[in-house]
C-alpha positions in Angstrom: 0.1 -0.1 0.2 1.5 3.8 -0.6 -0.2 7.0 1.2 0.0 9.8 -0.3 -1.8 12.3 1.4 -1.6 16.5 0.2 -2.8 20.2 1.5 -4.5 22.4 -1.0 -5.3 26.1 -0.6 -9.3 26.4 -2.6 -11.4 29.2 -1.9 -13.4 28.0 1.0 -10.2 27.3 2.6 -7.6 24.3 2.8 -9.0 20.6 2.3 -6.9 17.5 3.1 -6.9 14.9 0.4 -5.5 11.5 1.0 -4.9 8.8 -1.4 -4.7 5.1 -0.5 -3.1 3.2 -3.7 -3.4 -0.5 -3.2 -3.3 -4.4 -5.5 -5.1 -5.4 -3.4 -7.9 -7.0 -5.7 -11.2 -5.1 -6.3 -13.4 -8.0 -7.4 -14.2 -8.7 -4.0 -13.8 -5.3 -2.5 -10.3 -5.1 -1.5 -11.5 -4.9 2.4 -7.8 -5.6 4.0 -7.5 -1.6 1.7 -10.7 -0.2 2.6 -10.0 -1.4 6.4 -7.0 0.4 6.7 -8.3 3.9 5.1 -11.5 3.6 7.0 -8.9 3.1 10.0 -7.0 6.5 8.8 -10.4 8.4 8.8 -10.4 8.1 12.0 -7.0 8.6 13.0 -7.3 12.3 10.9 -10.7 13.0 11.8 -9.7 12.9 15.5 -7.3 15.7 15.1 -9.3 18.3 13.4 -12.8 18.4 12.0 -13.3 17.6 8.2 -15.5 17.5 5.4 -15.3 13.2 4.1 -15.5 13.2 0.3 -14.6 9.9 -1.1 -14.0 8.5 -4.6 -12.9 5.9 -6.1 -11.6 5.1 -9.4 -13.9 1.9 -8.9 -17.3 3.3 -8.0 -16.7 7.0 -8.7 -17.8 9.6 -5.8 -20.2 9.0 -3.3 -23.1 10.9 -3.4 
């Protein structure tokens, strides 16, 4: 797995972009990758309030 984190300056304020890349097969929903990503979100949200926006290359953005 590879983790990338980047803070972007946006008009409405700074945005933290987190990217998690994995070679785990997506056919079964990548349960290990999702578990790691969920834990990262728990850790980050404990540091600062955030609005979660999720996008997956497989599934696209969440509504």
